[in-house]
N, C-alpha and C positions, 0 to 999 in steps of 0.2 A: 504494500500500500504506500502510495506517495502522499506527501503533504507539501505545502509551500516551503517549509523550512528544509525538509529532506531534499526536495528538488533543487533548492538554492545551493545546499551544500554539495550535492552531486555536480552541479554546474561549476561551482568554485573550484572543486578538486580537478574536474576534467579539464578546465581551462588553465590549470597550473597556477592559480593564484595563491594556493596554499596546499601543503601536503595533506592536511586534515583539519578538522574543527570540532569543537565541543559546544553544545548549546543546552541551556536550561531556561524554560519559561514557566512561571508560577503565578498563581493568583490566590490570595487568601489561604495559603498553605496547600493548595492543590496543584500538582504538577500538570501543566498543560502540554508541554513538549520537552523532550529530552533526547538528544542525539549525540552519538560519537561516530564520526565519519572519517575515513582516510587513515593516514599513517602518522606516527610521531615525528618522523624525520624523513626527508626525501631519499636518504641513502640507506634506508632500512625498511623491511616489510612489516615491522612490528606495528600492530594496529593501535590507533589512538584510543585511550581509555581515560576514565575520570581521575585516575591517580597520576596522570602526567602533569609535570610542573611547567608553567608558562611564566616567562618574564612579562609581568602585566603592565610595565612601563607607567604611564600616567594614570592608570587606575589605582596607583598608590596614593594619588592626591586626595581623593575623597576620604580614604582611611585616615590619613594624617590630619585632615581638617576636622574630622569627627573627634579624634583624640584631643585636638586643641579646644574644641567646643566643650568637651568634658571639663577642661581646666577653667573655662569661662563659668560653667555651672558651679564649680567649686569656689568661685570668687578669687581665683589666683591669676586670671588673665582677663584683660579688658579689651573688648573688640575695638574700641576707639582710642586706645592708648597708642602712642608712637612706638614703632618697632624698636627704636633706640633706647626706650625705657627698659627693655628686656635684654637687648644686645647692644651694649654701649659702643661697640666698634662701628655700628651703623648709625650713630647719632649725627654724623656730619656729612650725610650724602648730599651731593651737588648735582646740578644740571650740566648740560653740555658746555655752556660758557663759563662754568665755575660758580654761578650764583646759587644761593640756597633756594630750595623750592618754597613756594608760598606756604605750604603745610608739609610737615613730615609724613612719610608713609605710615599708615596705621596697621594694626593687626587685621582689621576688616579689609584693608587694601590687599594684604597678602592673600586672604581667602577668596577675594573676588578678582584677583589679578589686575589691580589698578595701582600697584605699588611703583611702577616704573622700572622694575627689575626684570627685564625681558630676555627671552631667548633671542639670539642674533637674527634668526629668520623672521622675527616679528618687527624688526627695526627697519623702517623705510629709508632713513638717512644713511647713505652709503658710508660716510666717514665714521659715523657713530657705530654702525653695524660692524665695520672693520675693527674698531677699537674693542668691541665686545668679543669678536672672534679671536683677536690676538690674546685675550685673557686665557684661552685654552681650557675652558671648563667643558669637560666631556660628559656624554650621557652616563657613563659608569662612574663619574667623579674620580677618574684614575689619578692616583698620586696625591689626593687631597684628604685631609680630615676636616671636621667642621670648622675649626679655628682658621685653617688655611683658606677654606672656601669663603668664609665671611670676610677675611682680609682682602681677598681678590675683589669681592663685590664692593667693599668699602672704597676701593680705588677707582671704580668705574662710574661714569656719569649716568644718572637716571635718564631714561629714554623719553620720559614725559612727566609733566607735573602730576604728582600723586593724586589719585581720585578723578582724573580727567580722561583717561583712555584705558580700554581693556587691552593689555599687552601681556599675552601669555608668556610665562617664563619661570624664573627661579624662586618665585614667591613662596611656593610650598616647601621648597628646600629650606628656606629661611624659617618658615613656620616650624619645621621639624627641629631646627636648632633651638627655637624658643622652648619647645616641649622638652628637649634634653636639658636645657638650663633650669626650667622650673621643676621637673621631676627628678633632676640629679641623676639621670640614667642615660645610657645610650638609647637612641630612638627605637632600636629593635626591641629592647627590654621594656621601654615605656609602652609601646604598642602591644607587646605580648600581655602585659598586665592589664591594660585598659580595654583591649579589644579582642586580641587573638584567643586568650584563655577563656573569657566569658562566652565567646561565640564558637569555641571548639575548633579554631582555625590552626590546627597543629602542623600543617605543612607549609605555612606562610612565613616568610622571613626575608632577610636581605642578602643571604649568602647561598652559594651553590657548592655543595660538598663534592669532592673529587669523584665519588662513586655514584653521583646522581645524574651524570650526563646522559646515560642511556635512556632515562625517562624525562628528558628535557626537550620540549618541542622546539623545532627548528624550521626555518623557511627554505624554499627552493634556492639553489645556488645562484640562479639568475635574478633573485630578488636582492640586488646589490645593495640597495639602501638599508635593508634589514641587516645584512651581514656587516655593513660598515658601522652600524649604530647600536644594535640590540645586544650582541653577544657579550659586550663589556659589562652589562648589568649583572650584578651578583658575583662577579669574578674577583675574589679577593686575592691579591698578589702578596706572597710571603715577603715580609720585610718592608712593605710599602704602606704608606698611610691609607686609612680607610674611612669613608663617610657613609653612614646610612642615609641614602638619598630619599628624602621625603617627597621629592618631586617625581620619582620614577624608578626606585630601586627594588621594589618588592618582587618576589617570585612566589607563585601561589598555585593552587589547584582549583579546578572548577568548583568542587563542593565547598572548599574553604571560602571562595569568593561568593558563592551562592548564599552562604550564611550571612555575609555582609550585605548582600542585596536584600535578603529577607529582613534584616534589621532596618534598612531604609524604607522598605515597603510597608513595614509596620510602624512607621513614624518614630523610630528610635528605640523600639522595644524588641527584645529578643527572648522568646520563651518566658514571657512574663516579667523579665527584668528590664527596666528602663535605663538605657545608657546615657541618653541626652534628654534634657527637659523638653516638654511640649513647646515652651516658648522659643527655645533655641532651635528646635527642629523646624519651627515655622520660619525662623530667620534663615536657616539653611536653605529652605525650599522656596523662598520668594526671590524675585529679581532684585539684586542689590546694586545694580549699576545706576548711577544718577541719570536723570533726564538728559538725553543728547549724547550720552557716552556709547560708543559703538560696542558691539558684543561679539560673541564667539562664532559668527557665521562661517568663518573659514574652517571650523572644526565640526560643526553639526548642521550646517546649512542655515538659512534664514529663519527667523521666527523665535529665536531664543535670546533670553538675557542670561545673566549668570548670578547664581545664589552664592552660597558659601561652600566652595569645593566642587560644585556641579553646575552645569548649564541647566536652565529652567525654561520650559516652553511658555512664551507669553500668551496672554489671552487675546492677542490680536496678531494680524500679519500672516503671510504665507509660510509654509513649511515644506521641506522636502520629504518629511516623514509623517505618517498618519497618527500623530499623537495629539492629545488634548492638553489644554492649559494646565500647568503645574507639573507636567512630566519632567523628570530629572534625567540627565544623561551625561556621560563622559566616556572617554575611550583612551586607548594607548597606541602609540606608534607601532607597537609590536603586532597589532592585529586583534586587540581585545576591546570589548565594548560592554557598557552597562546602560540599561534603561529602567527607570523606576517610575511608577505612578502610585504614590501613596494613597490617593483617594480610593483606589480599587485594590489596594494591597497587592499590586501586580508588579512583577519585574522580569527582566530578560537579560541573560548573560551570554555573550559570545566570546569564546577563546579560540584564537587561531594564530598561526605564525605567518603574518602577511603584512608587509609594509607597502608594497607597490600598489596594491589595489584596495587598501584598507578603507578608504572613504566610501567607495562604491559598495564594498562588502557590508559595512556596518549599516548603511542606509537601506540596502536591499534586505538585510536581515530584519531591520525594524519593520519594514513593510510586510515581510513574510510572517513575522510574529503576530500580526493581526491586531485587532482592537483590544483595548483593556477596559 
């Protein structure tokens, strides 16, 4: 028997967009669709299964944001406090011409990507983009620890006045550094205590052990962008500095991330335990971008604003996907995607190793997943 999702996965695999993919769709605790199709790696006949680990890339960001919101609930973190109040090395951030910004970037700016700390590909100004590229911050944070990372950022110019432009970038990595500072723990341990242990996410973390590579999803060899970018995630080098990257460093399994999706679909509650308050979940799931500030259309198509850690479908405007107002979404460059509609307790997760066709794949998947 075929279904829109099964047909989509068959097409994606036959077209060599990815060796295989895992899918889970759920509403109010009932599984609507679950598929494992294709192979773990293109150089092996081993079939893909739910125990395979994926570098989830930017699906790390919602997890880290939720952990930070837990600190807000505890009264230890203020959404509208300056970032420099928690990380003094970032107190004196400047704009391109050397002048101080009108207002310092806040914790809220980190969560909604209006801090001015952008990935180079988000920077239109060629000279400014080249300066950020020369800083040499890589996807895997190679050769950096948290202190070195923050020192590099402190020496770079903000790419926009904080609060005035959505510029996707290193904001969530900085948020992870704040969590480390306030919890007094490496980010991996802070997330384990706050989220992974309560949700039973036992296979999720920032590192890949030497004996785990056989069950680690990989892309086709001709997906050159994937192989140039993704494999560095989770690769700890002996004797080299290491940073738990809050912006993209997690490695996880489908069922672990399904647990996180279920938490969001249930409004911050997992198996009767509330991890984030109703008030803060409402903040997470509403558009936080000021009037006139552009949003994440380049990542999820038009029709979306941005909440705290996730894009949120506006109640107006066109969309490339059949979603209703309030639906939350984000994705990773590695080929992962998450969609959540809390009003229906509905969510959908796609795990694949696919960078070349990831935009088309995630939008086609959302259409195949159907109404919620």
